[in-house]
C-alpha positions, 0 to 999 in steps of 0.5 A: 698724059695730063697731070692728075690722071694718077690721082692722089700720090701713093706712099710707100714706107720702105725698110720696114723691120717688123710686123709691128712697123708694117701695122703702124705704116698701114694704120697711118695710111701708107699704101705699100711697104718695102722689105729689104732682102740681102744687099751689098750696102745700105740700111734696112736689111732683114732676113728673108724668113722675117720678110715672109712673116711680115708679107703673110701678115700684111692686110690685103690692101697694103702692097708688100715690095720685096727689094732684091739685089739679085740680077738673074731671074733664077735668083729673084724667083728663089727669093720671091718664092720664099717670101710671097711679096705682092711686088718685086723691086729690082734695085740693080739692073737685071740681066737681059731677058730677066723681066720677061722671065719673071713676067712669065713665071710670076703673072700676078706679081708686079715688077718695079724696076729701080733707076738710080738717077746719076745723070743724063744716062739714066734717061736711056736706062729708063727707056730700056726698062719701059721697053721691057714692059715693067709695071712701074719705075722707081727713081732712087739715088744710089750708085751702082758703079761704086766699089761697093754698090749703093742700091738704095737707102742713101738718104741723098736727093738726086736731080728732080729735073731728070726725074721729071723727064723720066716721069713724063716719058713713062706717063706717055707709056702709061707706066707709073713712077715712084720717087725716092732718094732723101725724101722726108717730111720737110721736102716731100711736098716740093718733090711731089710738086716738081716731079708729079710722081705716082708715088713716093718712097721713104726709108732713112728719114723716118727714124732717129738713126739706122737702128732706131724704130720707125717714128709714128709722128714723123711717118704721119707728118711725111704722109700728110706732107706727101698728099698735101703736095698735090695730086700726082 
């Protein structure tokens, strides 16, 4: 698939904490927000009841991603039925058959599978998920093998050359790829140029600290830099 087929890079603001932050992200031009459900570690976790409130109030052109660490179809479905997000972001490797079960139960909800780019083995994992027919991949910098699983929000950059290989194979299948992992206003244009993703995803670097509010200035700079990095 030639470069540029996806059009301008999409921007997803993750770890949104409130309706006010969702409204800010939308006003600044974000295409999607991420709402973090229960996780073994990482930042941005909020109660499912608040996720449901934010998802219900979001404008129709702002995609809402529920980040779930559940690995069974039953567990994921239970969360989705509580919150009503427009997309599911599966941050851990699901049990075999889960994608097919979710597709059958939730035909209108997009399935976005996270691949944590830890080394060459990530290429094979991405191929497995592509074969399952997911709607998109999201490449992040967690470590699912850690004693306490890291499933996102690490603020670390991974190997963009590996990400580019995954992106190119996914493009051959017509599957878009989001890039996450340590992105901020200072490096997102370079990341877009190197990987050519469909979209970029940011969490930790738009706040002064984990407890800090989403910065309008930093978010605006991130979005401008991402879209100035070239058509994805």
